C-alpha positions, -999 to +999 in steps of 0.1 A: -168-326-637-132-318-618-101-326-639-073-347-627-052-319-620-079-298-601-084-329-577-048-334-574-047-299-565-072-304-539-055-330-523-026-314-518-043-288-501-060-310-477-027-325-468-013-293-463-041-282-440-040-313-419-014-310-391-006-343-375-007-350-341+027-347-320+040-374-295+056-343-279+052-306-263+078-286-275+088-252-267+123-237-273+143-270-272+124-283-241+100-313-247+074-330-228+054-362-236+018-357-247-008-379-224-042-384-235-067-372-212-105-367-207-107-349-180-130-347-149-166-337-151-178-322-114-209-303-100-202-273-079-226-251-061-261-257-043-282-228-051-273-227-088-250-259-096-230-258-127-206-281-144-171-274-140-144-296-158-109-299-145-078-313-164-041-310-163-023-281-187+012-283-196+030-248-191+065-238-186+079-226-157+110-211-158+118-224-191+111-260-178+079-282-186+055-287-160+018-297-154-008-272-136-046-283-127-069-263-146-107-258-138-135-242-161-169-236-158-187-254-187-226-239-180-254-244-157-264-279-147-304-265-155-294-257-190-269-286-198-270-320-192-237-340-178-232-357-214-232-321-232-208-311-202-187-339-211-187-330-250-180-294-244-151-304-222-135-328-248-134-301-273-118-280-250-092-306-246-089-317-284-059-292-291-041-311-260-050-342-269-039-337-306-006-322-299-019-287-314-013-268-283+019-250-275+025-245-237+027-207-228+054-194-200+035-198-165+047-167-148+055-171-116+051-145-089+091-137-085+087-129-125+060-110-119+072-091-090+104-080-112+082-069-142+060-049-116+093-035-100+108-025-129+078-009-153+057+003-125+072+005-089+102+022-106+081+055-112+071+059-076+087+088-051+114+069-033+097+068+002+066+051-016+086+025-033+108+015-009+078+009+014+064-015-011+102-030-016+108-038+021+070-052+025+072-073-004+110-088+000+105-094+037+071-111+040+058-115+006+082-129-017+097-157+005+063-174+005+051-169-031+082-170-051+074-198-071+043-200-075+027-195-106+005-164-104-025-184-120-023-208-089-025-179-063-063-178-058-081-157-033-081-184-007-044-186-010-042-151-001-063-151+025-049-182+040-013-164+037-026-131+053-037-150+085-003-163+089+003-130+106-027-128+130-014-111+160+010-086+141+000-049+143-029-037+123-008-016+107+017-044+095-012-062+082-027-034+061+011-031+047+013-065+035-025-068+019-019-034+000+019-046-012+001-081-019-025-063-044-003-039-065+019-065-088-016-084-094-035-054-101-006-046-126-010-080-139-046-075-145-040-045-166-017-064-186-042-089-195-021-116-177-049-123-152-086-123-151-093-108-115-067-096-089-066-126-061-056-099-032-090-079-037-115-083-005-093-100+017-103-099+055-076-085+078-072-113+104-073-101+143-042-081+149-026-057+176-041-020+177-016+002+164+000+025+190-005+061+178+022+089+188+013+108+219-004+143+218+010+169+240-006+198+256+006+234+251+020+234+284+037+201+278+047+217+244+062+243+258+081+225+285+098+206+258+109+235+239+123+254+264+144+224+274+156+217+240+193+229+230+201+239+195+193+232+168+169+208+181+150+238+196+145+256+164+138+223+146+109+216+168+094+254+169+093+254+133+076+217+132+054+229+159+044+262+145+037+253+110+026+217+114+047+203+086+061+169+085+095+157+101+108+147+062+098+182+053+116+197+083+150+184+072+143+194+037+138+230+045+162+256+026+166+295+039+150+303+006+117+286+013+113+316+041+096+347+026+104+367+056+091+397+049+055+381+043+061+356+067+054+325+045+071+292+042+068+276+010+071+238+013+081+218-020+103+189-009+110+165+018+140+142+025+137+099+026+169+081+038+190+110+030+176+117-006+157+148-014+125+144-035+088+156-038+064+160-010+045+131+000+016+144-016+006+165-043-010+183-015+017+188+003+037+217-019+018+245-001+028+280+016+022+280+055+022+313+073+043+313+104+045+334+136+072+354+154+086+326+170+094+307+141+114+342+126+128+341+163+145+305+159+154+317+124+177+346+140+189+321+166+202+298+138+216+329+119+234+340+151+252+302+151+265+306+117+238+284+102+234+302+067+241+275+043+218+260+017+195+238+042+181+249+078+194+219+096+223+201+081+247+180+101+281+190+111+290+166+080+268+184+060+242+154+058+207+150+067+196+145+101+180+107+111+148+113+126+145+081+145+177+089+159+167+122+174+138+104+188+159+077+204+187+099+215+171+132+223+138+130+227+129+099+246+156+110+276+138+145+279+105+130+282+114+107+310+128+140+327+106+159+321+076+135+333+056+140+301+041+113+277+071+099+253+069+118+221+082+117+186+083+136+156+046+128+148+034+140+182+042+175+175+021+174+141-006+153+158-007+180+186-007+207+160-040+189+142-058+188+176-049+220+189-066+233+152-095+213+158-105+221+195-099+256+186-129+255+160-103+260+129-122+249+096-113+215+085-104+228+052-078+250+067-064+222+087-063+200+055-042+226+039-020+234+068-012+199+073-009+190+036-034+163+035-051+150+001-079+136+020-095+157+047-101+126+067-068+121+072-068+155+090-097+141+114-074+113+119-047+131+134-067+149+160-069+133+194-088+152+221-082+147+256-104+135+285-108+174+294-114+184+263-145+161+262-152+173+295-156+208+287-174+198+253-201+183+278-204+211+302-232+223+283-251+195+279-250+190+319-261+223+322-289+218+302-299+184+319-293+201+355-317+231+345-342+207+328-357+173+332-332+161+357-336+191+381-349+177+418-346+140+403-335+119+431-323+079+432-350+056+437 
């Protein structure tokens, strides 16, 4: 038999183990009255129906109490009766009803975005970071700013994306990519069980307008009509195939003039010098005599500073401004298709492709990580397609179709 002291100690241990039910949910001075709830049992699905339980859960949003609707799957209808499902939901709700539940902070999308921008996005290169920031601040954050991230479902993301139906396909892809990044980080951090922005279907959008591809004759007309330093810029761009952001970041030291090799190693984005767009962007490119002639012309003009193409004030040129002020009027006067900086790069890619240059060589020259991107830059014209089919026409004329007539 137990002594009175042992019984007394046992009673004290039991009393300490019992936590009295609280009338309020409290967190850092904030409180909300607890409400008893039994929840709701629902049957979901047709082929393999399941029992789902729906209830309210107290959370903290920006330091203030709120209630959010929760739904949990309790089990399959084939293996569980409704009464058993009701008991399972009651077990889940017991901490809530007994006041033992501590409301957790319910992160809003704005809070998630700030954490993502401060811990992940800051590690991206300037151009990539700027792309996600502009897209999120302009389109996504005004819509989802105050939404708790647990309430942002795949359906909510799809409905949001559908609002932009009719926009350019590139804009739609940008929004979808920017929306998924913070959720992917939240998934890695254990804040979400799934990324609601995966597998989103793009609504109907306008086709992307690609930069024009100029023929070699049209390129020659453009180069001959340009004044310096624009002429040398275009010559370097056309005969090396580098990006415009890489053109403006070129230094004299990047040119090995004995071997006639250009070592691309940096780019300019919004006036700031940084790394190349991709890891494959750091590459050596051999250049022809026409590029050497352009370098000599620049030297004759007294342009022998650190960079090849600085402005008069020693800053970097704005490629969009050059396109608007120089290229667009020139295209109209020469009666050639309107062109941009991207046109030169696409023209080089197309010429290499039609010239039979191996895809791997094209990829290395253009600085693409994925060879499929190099193919995307090519755009054969109608005459190129006609020449490609001439051999087929000859075979057909000399073969089965010889002497054929129309009925």
